[in-house]
C-alpha positions in Angstrom: 60.9 49.2 123.2 58.8 51.6 125.2 56.8 54.5 123.7 59.0 57.0 125.6 62.2 55.5 124.1 60.6 55.6 120.6 59.7 59.2 121.1 63.2 60.1 122.2 64.7 58.2 119.3 62.4 60.0 116.9 63.4 63.4 118.4 67.1 62.9 117.9 67.1 63.8 114.2 65.2 67.0 115.1 67.8 67.7 117.8 70.6 67.1 115.3 69.0 69.4 112.7 68.4 72.1 115.3 71.9 72.1 116.7 73.5 72.1 113.2 71.1 74.8 112.0 71.9 76.8 115.1 75.7 76.4 114.6 75.3 77.5 111.0 73.4 80.7 112.1 76.1 81.5 114.7 78.8 81.1 112.0 76.8 83.4 109.7 77.1 86.1 112.5 80.8 85.3 112.9 81.3 85.7 109.2 79.9 89.2 109.3 82.5 90.1 111.9 85.3 89.0 109.6 83.7 90.7 106.5 83.3 94.0 108.4 86.8 94.0 109.7 89.6 95.8 107.9 90.8 93.8 104.9 93.7 91.6 105.9 94.9 88.0 105.6 93.3 86.8 108.9 90.0 88.5 108.1 89.8 87.0 104.6 90.8 83.5 105.8 88.4 83.8 108.7 85.5 84.7 106.4 86.4 81.7 104.2 86.6 79.4 107.3 83.2 80.6 108.5 81.6 80.1 105.1 83.0 76.5 104.9 81.9 75.9 108.5 78.4 77.0 107.6 78.2 74.5 104.7 79.8 71.8 106.8 77.3 72.4 109.7 74.4 72.0 107.3 75.8 68.9 105.6 73.7 65.8 106.1 70.4 67.6 106.8 67.4 66.7 104.6 67.2 70.1 102.8 70.9 69.7 101.8 70.9 66.0 100.9 68.1 66.7 98.5 70.4 69.0 96.5 72.4 66.2 94.9 74.2 68.5 92.3 75.7 70.5 95.2 77.1 67.4 97.0 80.6 67.9 95.7 80.6 71.5 96.9 79.4 70.4 100.3 82.2 67.8 100.5 84.8 70.3 99.2 83.9 72.9 101.9 83.7 70.3 104.7 87.2 69.0 103.9 88.6 72.5 103.5 87.7 73.5 107.0 90.7 71.9 108.6 93.5 73.5 106.4 91.6 76.8 106.5 91.6 76.7 110.3 95.4 76.0 110.1 96.1 78.9 107.8 93.7 81.3 109.6 95.2 80.6 113.0 98.7 81.3 111.7 97.6 84.5 110.0 95.7 85.8 113.0 98.3 85.1 115.6 101.5 85.8 113.6 101.4 89.2 111.9 104.5 88.4 109.9 102.9 85.2 108.4 102.6 85.0 104.6 101.3 81.8 103.0 103.9 79.9 100.9 103.5 77.4 98.1 104.0 74.5 100.6 101.1 75.8 102.7 98.8 75.8 99.6 100.1 72.4 98.5 99.4 70.8 101.9 95.9 72.4 102.2 94.9 71.4 98.6 96.3 67.9 99.1 94.3 67.4 102.3 91.1 68.7 100.7 91.6 66.5 97.6 92.2 63.5 99.8 88.9 64.2 101.5 87.1 64.4 98.2 88.6 61.0 97.1 87.3 59.4 100.3 83.9 61.0 99.9 83.6 59.5 96.4 84.7 56.1 97.7 82.3 55.8 100.7 79.0 54.9 99.3 78.0 52.6 102.2 76.5 54.1 105.4 79.3 52.7 107.5 82.3 52.2 105.4 85.3 50.3 106.9 88.3 52.5 107.8 91.1 52.0 105.3 94.6 53.4 105.0 93.5 56.5 103.2 90.9 57.2 106.0 93.6 56.9 108.6 95.8 59.2 106.6 93.0 61.8 106.5 92.3 61.5 110.2 95.9 61.8 111.2 96.5 64.6 108.7 93.6 66.6 110.1 94.8 66.1 113.6 98.3 67.2 112.7 96.9 70.4 111.1 95.0 71.2 114.2 97.7 70.4 116.7 100.3 72.4 114.7 98.1 75.4 114.5 97.4 75.3 118.2 101.1 74.9 119.1 102.0 77.9 117.0 99.2 80.0 118.6 100.4 79.0 122.1 104.1 79.4 121.3 103.8 83.0 120.0 101.5 84.2 122.9 104.5 85.7 124.8 105.4 88.2 122.0 101.8 89.3 121.3 101.3 93.0 122.3 97.6 93.1 121.4 96.2 92.4 124.8 92.7 91.4 123.9 94.0 89.1 121.2 96.6 87.6 123.5 94.0 86.9 126.2 91.7 85.3 123.6 94.2 82.7 122.6 93.4 80.2 125.2 89.6 80.3 124.5 90.2 80.2 120.8 92.6 77.2 121.1 90.2 75.2 123.3 87.2 75.9 121.2 88.5 75.2 117.7 90.7 72.3 118.9 87.6 70.8 120.5 85.6 71.1 117.4 88.1 69.7 115.0 89.6 67.0 117.2 86.3 65.9 118.6 84.5 65.7 115.2 87.5 63.9 113.7 87.9 61.2 116.3 84.2 60.8 117.3 83.6 59.9 113.7 86.4 57.3 114.0 84.8 55.9 117.1 81.3 55.9 115.5 82.6 54.0 112.4 84.4 51.5 114.5 81.6 50.8 116.9 78.8 51.2 114.4 77.2 54.0 116.5 77.4 56.6 113.8 74.2 58.4 114.8 75.4 58.8 118.4 78.7 60.3 117.2 76.7 62.6 114.8 74.6 63.9 117.7 77.5 64.5 120.0 79.3 66.2 117.1 76.4 68.5 116.5 76.4 69.5 120.2 80.2 70.2 120.1 79.7 72.2 116.8 77.0 74.3 118.3 78.7 75.1 121.6 82.0 75.8 119.7 80.4 78.1 117.2 78.7 80.0 120.1 82.1 80.3 121.9 83.8 81.5 118.8 81.2 84.1 118.2 81.5 85.4 121.8 85.3 85.7 121.3 85.0 87.5 118.0 82.3 90.0 119.3 84.4 90.6 122.4 87.4 91.5 120.1 85.5 93.9 117.9 87.9 96.8 118.3 90.7 98.5 116.2 93.3 95.9 117.2 91.4 92.8 116.2 93.1 92.7 112.8 96.0 94.7 111.3 95.0 98.3 110.3 96.9 100.2 107.6 99.4 102.6 109.1 97.8 105.6 107.4 94.6 105.2 109.4 96.3 106.4 112.6 95.4 110.0 113.5 98.7 110.6 115.4 102.3 109.8 114.7 103.7 106.9 116.9 106.1 109.3 118.7 103.3 111.7 119.6 101.1 108.9 120.9 104.0 107.4 122.8 104.8 110.7 124.5 101.2 111.2 125.5 101.0 107.7 126.8 104.1 107.3 128.9 106.9 109.7 127.9 109.3 108.7 130.8 109.0 105.0 130.0 109.4 105.7 126.3 112.6 107.6 126.8 114.0 104.8 129.1 113.1 102.2 126.5 114.7 104.2 123.7 118.0 104.4 125.7 118.0 100.7 126.3 117.8 100.1 122.5 119.9 102.9 121.1 122.6 103.2 123.7 122.7 99.8 125.4 121.6 97.9 122.3 119.7 95.4 124.3 118.1 94.2 121.1 121.3 92.3 120.2 120.2 89.6 122.6 118.4 87.0 120.4 116.6 85.6 123.5 115.3 89.0 124.7 111.7 88.9 125.9 109.1 91.5 127.0 109.5 90.3 130.5 113.2 90.9 130.6 112.9 94.3 129.1 110.3 95.2 131.7 112.6 94.0 134.4 115.4 96.2 133.1 113.1 99.2 133.1 111.6 98.3 136.5 108.2 98.6 134.9 105.1 96.4 135.0 104.9 94.3 131.9 101.4 95.6 130.9 102.7 99.2 130.8 105.5 98.2 128.4 103.2 96.2 126.2 100.8 99.2 126.1 103.6 101.5 125.2 105.1 99.4 122.4 101.6 98.5 121.0 99.4 101.6 121.4 102.2 104.1 121.6 104.7 103.0 119.0 102.3 101.0 116.8 103.9 97.5 117.0 101.7 94.4 117.3 104.4 92.1 118.6 107.7 92.3 120.4 109.7 90.7 117.6 108.5 93.3 115.1 109.7 96.1 117.4 113.1 94.5 118.1 113.7 93.5 114.5 113.4 97.1 113.5 116.5 98.0 115.5 118.3 94.9 114.3 117.5 95.6 110.6 118.8 99.2 111.0 122.1 97.9 112.4 122.4 95.3 109.7 121.7 97.8 106.9 124.3 100.2 108.3 126.9 97.4 108.4 126.1 96.2 104.9 126.6 99.8 103.6 129.9 100.2 105.4 132.8 99.3 103.0 135.1 98.7 105.9 133.0 95.7 106.7 132.7 94.4 103.1 134.5 91.2 104.0 132.4 90.4 107.1 129.9 87.6 106.3 126.3 88.6 106.2 125.4 85.8 108.6 127.9 87.2 111.2 126.4 90.7 110.8 122.9 89.3 111.3 123.7 87.2 114.3 125.7 90.0 115.9 122.6 92.3 115.5 120.5 89.8 117.4 118.8 87.6 114.8 118.7 84.1 116.2 117.6 82.5 112.9 119.0 83.1 109.4 115.7 82.3 107.8 113.9 84.9 109.9 116.6 87.5 109.2 116.4 86.9 105.4 112.6 87.1 105.4 112.5 90.3 107.6 115.2 92.0 105.5 113.4 91.3 102.2 110.1 92.6 103.6 111.8 95.8 104.9 114.1 96.6 102.0 112.5 94.8 99.1 115.7 92.8 98.2 118.0 90.2 99.7 120.9 91.2 102.0 123.5 90.2 99.4 121.8 92.2 96.6 121.5 95.2 99.0 125.2 95.1 99.8 126.2 94.6 96.2 124.1 97.5 95.1 125.4 99.9 97.7 129.0 98.9 96.9 128.6 100.5 93.5 127.4 103.8 95.0 130.1 106.4 95.5 130.8 106.7 99.2 129.0 103.4 100.0 126.5 104.9 102.3 123.0 103.5 102.9 120.1 105.2 101.2 117.6 104.0 103.8 
């Protein structure tokens, strides 16, 4: 082997260390963006993801491997990155998302599986077994599901910078997770573990840089949800100043024509009915009326109609499902979730409670 080849081979560990250290530094900067943002589900999950990403980036470097007592923590954070990415993506791109017990169970289960595999693999290149394959397929499923959800909900997103950032975000984090997962598989099968480690470090560094660029570019009031009481003007005042003519036309479509009853209604179809550019309508509903996605805006009208119907004793025999579907809800599960968030109780409890009030009128 030539001296040049030996020098290059000796330099690869330094390159790996430099790339991973650089990725960790970039993720530290990304974590400050999350920590300085208004407290919300996506900002908290984003900070946790960045912290685990920092530890995962440094895993395997000599200063880290020397700290044997911390090895379980390093393994825990490394394996938690994938489910955290899954949860963070859903929380950031779906304002109505709230984690459920099944989400926690899947995330914890995947992380525990990773810890079990970490305890089993004492050899430098352990053969791939059924648990390994389950872990790789599970991580891929988490990543693809999160990316599909982020892509699917792009049409209803009214926060323009966040909507435009979806493609970059999807490509970057998908690249990191899927590449690191399957390059490890390729390295273990071929025996070229160090090659896959170097390429993984490159992807990790480039991905962390891209993620930081996206986050810095989104450092404005709409990056994460802001409590309603922080707005200086009421939605109606802001909407009037923004586009009063369009606001009045939109209000007529909803209150008189009841266009919201169409469960397949989109922002594009509303804009076509108003003969308005879509970007103007998005700006009106978001910046003027204070909604972050189209469904949230439309469901407000639907919930008002449902609440009126449930408080009407002449409709006491009409099934709640029929009332919800007539109001424009295309899914019963979505209706039940939205109703409980809005009124703090289920539709059936709401109707029963109002039936005991003299006059049977709604209190909302």
